[in-house]
Every structure is written in C-alpha cells, then in structure tokens.
C-alpha positions in Angstrom: 7.1 12.9 -0.7 7.1 10.1 1.8 3.5 8.9 1.2 1.5 6.8 3.7 3.1 5.8 6.9 4.4 2.3 6.3 5.1 1.6 10.0 1.5 0.4 10.3 1.7 -1.9 7.4 3.4 -5.1 6.3 2.0 -7.8 8.6 0.5 -9.7 5.6 0.5 -9.6 1.9 3.8 -7.8 1.3 4.5 -9.2 -2.2 5.3 -5.7 -3.6 6.8 -4.2 -0.5 5.5 -3.1 2.9 3.0 -0.4 2.4 -0.6 0.5 1.8 -2.4 -1.5 -0.9 -5.4 -0.4 -2.9 -7.9 -2.4 -4.8 -10.0 -1.3 -7.7 -13.1 -3.1 -6.4 -14.3 -2.8 -2.8 -15.6 -6.4 -2.9 -11.9 -7.5 -3.0 -11.0 -5.4 0.1 -14.1 -6.5 1.9 -12.9 -10.1 2.0 -12.2 -11.1 5.6 -8.6 -11.9 4.8 -8.0 -8.1 4.2 -10.7 -6.5 6.4 -10.7 -8.7 9.5 -14.1 -8.6 11.3 -14.1 -7.2 14.8 -15.7 -9.0 17.8 -19.1 -7.9 16.5 -18.4 -9.1 13.0 -18.1 -5.5 11.7 -15.5 -4.9 8.9 -14.1 -1.5 8.1 -12.3 0.0 5.1 -11.5 3.4 3.7 -12.9 4.6 0.3 -10.4 6.8 -1.4 -9.5 8.3 -4.8 -5.9 8.5 -5.6 -3.3 9.4 -8.2 -0.5 7.0 -8.3 2.2 9.3 -9.9 5.5 7.9 -11.0 5.7 4.1 -10.7 8.5 1.5 -10.2 8.4 -2.3 -9.7 8.0 -3.3 -6.1 10.0 -6.0 -4.3 9.0 -8.3 -1.4 9.3 -6.6 2.0 10.5 -3.3 0.4 10.0 -0.4 2.8 10.1 2.6 0.4 10.0 2.9 -3.4 13.3 3.0 -5.3 15.1 6.3 -5.9 13.9 8.0 -9.0 16.3 11.0 -9.1 19.6 10.2 -7.5 20.8 13.8 -7.4 18.0 14.8 -5.1 17.2 11.4 -3.6 13.6 11.8 -4.8 11.7 8.5 -4.6 9.2 7.0 -7.0 5.6 7.8 -5.9 4.5 4.2 -5.8 5.2 0.6 -6.6 3.3 -2.0 -8.6 
C-alpha cells in the first residue's frame, strides 16, 4: 500500500512529487544527471519491471499520492 520508501528520494527532479521515478529507456536513466558516477566513474541503476496500478496527477514536492478511496484512506498507487 505504501510503495517505495520516499524518505530516500526527493533531492532532485521532484516535478511530480518526491518519490521513485522510472524511465522507459535505460539510456535516459544512465545520464550522469540521474546516475551520478562514483569516484571511479562507475554508474549504477536498477532494472525493474513494474505495474503502475491506479494513477493520479502528481504535484511538485508531493510526498504520497492522493487519497483514492476516502472511506478507507486508500491511496492511489502512483502519480504521473
């Protein structure tokens, strides 16, 4: 229900909220802006398959998705 731990996120690029961002193409994520090289010039990234579920619009610096079902306080699964 709570998704990825957002406490590790949100230093840069939070246009759609603080969280974990995914790219369709690995070449986008491999850019040094998103995958900063370490002292040896090595970049790292995760390769994942995901299902995005129910979606709502994200807002800058948002910490969690909006509430989808008010009666149960169930959140949307993701933002775009």
